[in-house]
N, CA, C and O atoms as a Maestro MAE file, in Angstrom:
{
 s_m_m2io_version
 :::
 2.0.0
}

f_m_ct {
 s_m_title
 :::
 protein
 m_atom[172] {
  # First column is atom index #
  i_m_mmod_type
  r_m_x_coord
  r_m_y_coord
  r_m_z_coord
  i_m_residue_number
  s_m_chain_name
  s_m_pdb_residue_name
  s_m_pdb_atom_name
  i_m_atomic_number
  :::
  1 25 -96.779 38.326 91.964 1 A "UNK " " N  " 7
  2 3 -95.495 37.612 91.554 1 A "UNK " " CA " 6
  3 2 -94.207 37.700 92.207 1 A "UNK " " C  " 6
  4 15 -93.837 38.862 92.374 1 A "UNK " " O  " 8
  5 25 -93.488 36.884 92.585 2 A "UNK " " N  " 7
  6 3 -92.323 37.054 93.429 2 A "UNK " " CA " 6
  7 2 -91.261 36.918 92.021 2 A "UNK " " C  " 6
  8 15 -91.592 36.509 90.909 2 A "UNK " " O  " 8
  9 25 -89.932 37.385 92.450 3 A "UNK " " N  " 7
  10 3 -89.071 37.661 91.228 3 A "UNK " " CA " 6
  11 2 -88.562 36.358 90.840 3 A "UNK " " C  " 6
  12 15 -88.247 36.294 89.652 3 A "UNK " " O  " 8
  13 25 -88.375 35.150 91.625 4 A "UNK " " N  " 7
  14 3 -87.742 34.031 91.101 4 A "UNK " " CA " 6
  15 2 -88.841 33.583 90.046 4 A "UNK " " C  " 6
  16 15 -88.400 32.852 89.160 4 A "UNK " " O  " 8
  17 25 -90.131 33.877 89.985 5 A "UNK " " N  " 7
  18 3 -91.181 33.079 89.131 5 A "UNK " " CA " 6
  19 2 -90.989 34.328 87.856 5 A "UNK " " C  " 6
  20 15 -90.951 33.929 86.692 5 A "UNK " " O  " 8
  21 25 -90.908 35.360 88.051 6 A "UNK " " N  " 7
  22 3 -90.540 36.280 87.053 6 A "UNK " " CA " 6
  23 2 -89.712 35.769 86.059 6 A "UNK " " C  " 6
  24 15 -90.057 35.529 84.902 6 A "UNK " " O  " 8
  25 25 -88.206 35.553 86.723 7 A "UNK " " N  " 7
  26 3 -87.334 35.253 86.103 7 A "UNK " " CA " 6
  27 2 -87.466 34.097 85.379 7 A "UNK " " C  " 6
  28 15 -86.858 33.960 84.317 7 A "UNK " " O  " 8
  29 25 -88.262 33.158 85.868 8 A "UNK " " N  " 7
  30 3 -88.439 31.594 85.401 8 A "UNK " " CA " 6
  31 2 -88.951 31.692 84.097 8 A "UNK " " C  " 6
  32 15 -88.480 31.237 83.054 8 A "UNK " " O  " 8
  33 25 -90.391 32.608 84.363 9 A "UNK " " N  " 7
  34 3 -91.016 32.806 83.184 9 A "UNK " " CA " 6
  35 2 -90.562 33.369 81.944 9 A "UNK " " C  " 6
  36 15 -91.082 33.055 80.874 9 A "UNK " " O  " 8
  37 25 -89.416 34.359 82.060 10 A "UNK " " N  " 7
  38 3 -89.090 34.943 81.039 10 A "UNK " " CA " 6
  39 2 -87.979 34.140 80.445 10 A "UNK " " C  " 6
  40 15 -87.691 34.210 79.251 10 A "UNK " " O  " 8
  41 25 -87.327 33.336 81.352 11 A "UNK " " N  " 7
  42 3 -86.569 32.265 80.832 11 A "UNK " " CA " 6
  43 2 -87.170 31.115 79.896 11 A "UNK " " C  " 6
  44 15 -86.486 30.649 78.985 11 A "UNK " " O  " 8
  45 25 -88.339 30.719 80.127 12 A "UNK " " N  " 7
  46 3 -89.152 30.069 79.514 12 A "UNK " " CA " 6
  47 2 -89.442 30.481 78.232 12 A "UNK " " C  " 6
  48 15 -89.154 29.828 77.229 12 A "UNK " " O  " 8
  49 25 -90.211 31.934 78.238 13 A "UNK " " N  " 7
  50 3 -90.903 32.412 77.203 13 A "UNK " " CA " 6
  51 2 -89.628 32.596 76.286 13 A "UNK " " C  " 6
  52 15 -89.657 32.002 75.208 13 A "UNK " " O  " 8
  53 25 -88.500 33.361 76.596 14 A "UNK " " N  " 7
  54 3 -87.284 33.156 75.777 14 A "UNK " " CA " 6
  55 2 -86.757 31.986 74.787 14 A "UNK " " C  " 6
  56 15 -86.431 32.103 73.606 14 A "UNK " " O  " 8
  57 25 -86.767 30.620 75.743 15 A "UNK " " N  " 7
  58 3 -86.360 29.551 75.231 15 A "UNK " " CA " 6
  59 2 -87.615 29.097 73.949 15 A "UNK " " C  " 6
  60 15 -87.279 28.549 72.899 15 A "UNK " " O  " 8
  61 25 -89.086 29.450 74.291 16 A "UNK " " N  " 7
  62 3 -89.748 29.009 73.181 16 A "UNK " " CA " 6
  63 2 -89.714 29.707 72.283 16 A "UNK " " C  " 6
  64 15 -89.923 29.002 71.296 16 A "UNK " " O  " 8
  65 25 -89.528 31.036 71.901 17 A "UNK " " N  " 7
  66 3 -89.173 31.984 71.406 17 A "UNK " " CA " 6
  67 2 -87.983 31.572 70.435 17 A "UNK " " C  " 6
  68 15 -88.228 31.526 69.230 17 A "UNK " " O  " 8
  69 25 -86.749 31.281 70.880 18 A "UNK " " N  " 7
  70 3 -85.783 30.557 70.192 18 A "UNK " " CA " 6
  71 2 -86.070 29.671 69.663 18 A "UNK " " C  " 6
  72 15 -85.824 29.736 68.459 18 A "UNK " " O  " 8
  73 25 -86.616 28.576 70.069 19 A "UNK " " N  " 7
  74 3 -86.997 27.358 69.549 19 A "UNK " " CA " 6
  75 2 -87.447 27.453 68.206 19 A "UNK " " C  " 6
  76 15 -86.976 26.956 67.183 19 A "UNK " " O  " 8
  77 25 -88.566 28.270 68.409 20 A "UNK " " N  " 7
  78 3 -89.329 28.830 67.175 20 A "UNK " " CA " 6
  79 2 -88.384 29.491 66.177 20 A "UNK " " C  " 6
  80 15 -88.545 29.204 64.991 20 A "UNK " " O  " 8
  81 25 -87.655 30.134 66.433 21 A "UNK " " N  " 7
  82 3 -86.683 30.942 65.582 21 A "UNK " " CA " 6
  83 2 -85.857 29.865 64.943 21 A "UNK " " C  " 6
  84 15 -85.754 29.858 63.717 21 A "UNK " " O  " 8
  85 25 -85.369 29.122 65.539 22 A "UNK " " N  " 7
  86 3 -84.603 27.870 64.899 22 A "UNK " " CA " 6
  87 2 -85.141 27.400 64.134 22 A "UNK " " C  " 6
  88 15 -84.892 27.513 62.934 22 A "UNK " " O  " 8
  89 25 -86.303 26.538 64.780 23 A "UNK " " N  " 7
  90 3 -87.118 26.108 63.379 23 A "UNK " " CA " 6
  91 2 -87.432 26.938 62.057 23 A "UNK " " C  " 6
  92 15 -87.179 26.501 60.934 23 A "UNK " " O  " 8
  93 25 -88.044 28.258 62.321 24 A "UNK " " N  " 7
  94 3 -87.783 28.901 61.283 24 A "UNK " " CA " 6
  95 2 -86.797 28.894 60.327 24 A "UNK " " C  " 6
  96 15 -87.037 28.594 59.157 24 A "UNK " " O  " 8
  97 25 -85.591 29.234 60.771 25 A "UNK " " N  " 7
  98 3 -84.194 29.300 60.126 25 A "UNK " " CA " 6
  99 2 -84.057 27.927 59.484 25 A "UNK " " C  " 6
  100 15 -84.175 27.747 58.272 25 A "UNK " " O  " 8
  101 25 -83.874 27.246 60.116 26 A "UNK " " N  " 7
  102 3 -83.921 25.458 59.984 26 A "UNK " " CA " 6
  103 2 -84.972 25.639 58.788 26 A "UNK " " C  " 6
  104 15 -84.395 25.949 57.746 26 A "UNK " " O  " 8
  105 25 -86.142 25.546 58.683 27 A "UNK " " N  " 7
  106 3 -87.010 25.401 57.303 27 A "UNK " " CA " 6
  107 2 -86.532 26.346 56.306 27 A "UNK " " C  " 6
  108 15 -86.424 25.842 55.188 27 A "UNK " " O  " 8
  109 25 -86.216 27.576 56.394 28 A "UNK " " N  " 7
  110 3 -85.868 28.490 55.354 28 A "UNK " " CA " 6
  111 2 -84.459 28.010 54.716 28 A "UNK " " C  " 6
  112 15 -84.366 28.113 53.493 28 A "UNK " " O  " 8
  113 25 -83.362 27.500 55.430 29 A "UNK " " N  " 7
  114 3 -82.364 26.791 55.021 29 A "UNK " " CA " 6
  115 2 -82.576 25.806 54.135 29 A "UNK " " C  " 6
  116 15 -82.021 25.846 53.037 29 A "UNK " " O  " 8
  117 25 -83.470 24.710 54.513 30 A "UNK " " N  " 7
  118 3 -83.620 23.320 53.803 30 A "UNK " " CA " 6
  119 2 -84.460 23.838 52.347 30 A "UNK " " C  " 6
  120 15 -84.242 23.321 51.251 30 A "UNK " " O  " 8
  121 25 -85.361 24.853 52.557 31 A "UNK " " N  " 7
  122 3 -86.066 25.148 51.159 31 A "UNK " " CA " 6
  123 2 -85.160 25.611 50.307 31 A "UNK " " C  " 6
  124 15 -85.212 25.316 49.113 31 A "UNK " " O  " 8
  125 25 -84.297 26.327 50.776 32 A "UNK " " N  " 7
  126 3 -83.047 27.196 49.842 32 A "UNK " " CA " 6
  127 2 -82.188 26.210 49.090 32 A "UNK " " C  " 6
  128 15 -81.734 26.355 47.955 32 A "UNK " " O  " 8
  129 25 -82.015 25.014 50.036 33 A "UNK " " N  " 7
  130 3 -81.176 24.022 49.498 33 A "UNK " " CA " 6
  131 2 -81.865 23.178 48.647 33 A "UNK " " C  " 6
  132 15 -81.107 22.804 47.752 33 A "UNK " " O  " 8
  133 25 -83.213 22.618 48.519 34 A "UNK " " N  " 7
  134 3 -84.153 22.176 48.090 34 A "UNK " " CA " 6
  135 2 -84.328 23.111 46.529 34 A "UNK " " C  " 6
  136 15 -84.345 22.581 45.417 34 A "UNK " " O  " 8
  137 25 -84.406 24.082 46.707 35 A "UNK " " N  " 7
  138 3 -84.841 24.964 45.369 35 A "UNK " " CA " 6
  139 2 -83.230 25.121 44.727 35 A "UNK " " C  " 6
  140 15 -83.073 24.802 43.549 35 A "UNK " " O  " 8
  141 25 -82.226 25.541 45.401 36 A "UNK " " N  " 7
  142 3 -80.916 25.329 44.880 36 A "UNK " " CA " 6
  143 2 -80.666 23.657 43.885 36 A "UNK " " C  " 6
  144 15 -80.281 23.494 42.727 36 A "UNK " " O  " 8
  145 25 -80.969 22.914 44.664 37 A "UNK " " N  " 7
  146 3 -80.747 21.228 44.129 37 A "UNK " " CA " 6
  147 2 -81.787 21.176 43.143 37 A "UNK " " C  " 6
  148 15 -81.548 20.298 42.314 37 A "UNK " " O  " 8
  149 25 -82.752 21.737 42.954 38 A "UNK " " N  " 7
  150 3 -84.040 21.688 41.872 38 A "UNK " " CA " 6
  151 2 -83.658 22.378 40.645 38 A "UNK " " C  " 6
  152 15 -83.836 22.002 39.487 38 A "UNK " " O  " 8
  153 25 -82.981 23.687 41.169 39 A "UNK " " N  " 7
  154 3 -82.531 24.296 39.917 39 A "UNK " " CA " 6
  155 2 -81.417 23.722 38.934 39 A "UNK " " C  " 6
  156 15 -81.368 23.871 37.713 39 A "UNK " " O  " 8
  157 25 -80.444 22.962 39.844 40 A "UNK " " N  " 7
  158 3 -79.368 22.362 39.309 40 A "UNK " " CA " 6
  159 2 -79.624 21.161 38.373 40 A "UNK " " C  " 6
  160 15 -78.803 20.531 37.706 40 A "UNK " " O  " 8
  161 25 -80.956 20.996 38.482 41 A "UNK " " N  " 7
  162 3 -81.600 19.377 37.603 41 A "UNK " " CA " 6
  163 2 -81.320 18.259 38.239 41 A "UNK " " C  " 6
  164 15 -81.497 17.157 37.719 41 A "UNK " " O  " 8
  165 25 -80.779 18.454 39.626 42 A "UNK " " N  " 7
  166 3 -80.676 16.949 40.224 42 A "UNK " " CA " 6
  167 2 -81.957 16.640 40.910 42 A "UNK " " C  " 6
  168 15 -82.495 17.462 41.651 42 A "UNK " " O  " 8
  169 25 -82.532 15.263 40.627 43 A "UNK " " N  " 7
  170 3 -83.865 14.857 41.169 43 A "UNK " " CA " 6
  171 2 -83.684 13.496 41.907 43 A "UNK " " C  " 6
  172 15 -84.649 12.951 42.443 43 A "UNK " " O  " 8
  :::
 }
 m_bond[171] {
  # First column is bond index #
  i_m_from
  i_m_to
  i_m_order
  :::
  1 1 2 1
  2 2 3 1
  3 3 4 2
  4 3 5 1
  5 5 6 1
  6 6 7 1
  7 7 8 2
  8 7 9 1
  9 9 10 1
  10 10 11 1
  11 11 12 2
  12 11 13 1
  13 13 14 1
  14 14 15 1
  15 15 16 2
  16 15 17 1
  17 17 18 1
  18 18 19 1
  19 19 20 2
  20 19 21 1
  21 21 22 1
  22 22 23 1
  23 23 24 2
  24 23 25 1
  25 25 26 1
  26 26 27 1
  27 27 28 2
  28 27 29 1
  29 29 30 1
  30 30 31 1
  31 31 32 2
  32 31 33 1
  33 33 34 1
  34 34 35 1
  35 35 36 2
  36 35 37 1
  37 37 38 1
  38 38 39 1
  39 39 40 2
  40 39 41 1
  41 41 42 1
  42 42 43 1
  43 43 44 2
  44 43 45 1
  45 45 46 1
  46 46 47 1
  47 47 48 2
  48 47 49 1
  49 49 50 1
  50 50 51 1
  51 51 52 2
  52 51 53 1
  53 53 54 1
  54 54 55 1
  55 55 56 2
  56 55 57 1
  57 57 58 1
  58 58 59 1
  59 59 60 2
  60 59 61 1
  61 61 62 1
  62 62 63 1
  63 63 64 2
  64 63 65 1
  65 65 66 1
  66 66 67 1
  67 67 68 2
  68 67 69 1
  69 69 70 1
  70 70 71 1
  71 71 72 2
  72 71 73 1
  73 73 74 1
  74 74 75 1
  75 75 76 2
  76 75 77 1
  77 77 78 1
  78 78 79 1
  79 79 80 2
  80 79 81 1
  81 81 82 1
  82 82 83 1
  83 83 84 2
  84 83 85 1
  85 85 86 1
  86 86 87 1
  87 87 88 2
  88 87 89 1
  89 89 90 1
  90 90 91 1
  91 91 92 2
  92 91 93 1
  93 93 94 1
  94 94 95 1
  95 95 96 2
  96 95 97 1
  97 97 98 1
  98 98 99 1
  99 99 100 2
  100 99 101 1
  101 101 102 1
  102 102 103 1
  103 103 104 2
  104 103 105 1
  105 105 106 1
  106 106 107 1
  107 107 108 2
  108 107 109 1
  109 109 110 1
  110 110 111 1
  111 111 112 2
  112 111 113 1
  113 113 114 1
  114 114 115 1
  115 115 116 2
  116 115 117 1
  117 117 118 1
  118 118 119 1
  119 119 120 2
  120 119 121 1
  121 121 122 1
  122 122 123 1
  123 123 124 2
  124 123 125 1
  125 125 126 1
  126 126 127 1
  127 127 128 2
  128 127 129 1
  129 129 130 1
  130 130 131 1
  131 131 132 2
  132 131 133 1
  133 133 134 1
  134 134 135 1
  135 135 136 2
  136 135 137 1
  137 137 138 1
  138 138 139 1
  139 139 140 2
  140 139 141 1
  141 141 142 1
  142 142 143 1
  143 143 144 2
  144 143 145 1
  145 145 146 1
  146 146 147 1
  147 147 148 2
  148 147 149 1
  149 149 150 1
  150 150 151 1
  151 151 152 2
  152 151 153 1
  153 153 154 1
  154 154 155 1
  155 155 156 2
  156 155 157 1
  157 157 158 1
  158 158 159 1
  159 159 160 2
  160 159 161 1
  161 161 162 1
  162 162 163 1
  163 163 164 2
  164 163 165 1
  165 165 166 1
  166 166 167 1
  167 167 168 2
  168 167 169 1
  169 169 170 1
  170 170 171 1
  171 171 172 2
  :::
 }
}
C-alpha cells in the first residue's frame, strides 16, 4: 500500500466514524427533547 492510498483510507474511515457519531448524538438529542416535551404534558 502506498502512502496516498493509506491517507485516503484513513480520511474515509474517519469521515464514516464522524457521520455515525453525529447521527447517534442527533438521535440522543431528539429523544431527550421528546421525553422533555412528553413529561411537560404537551402532546
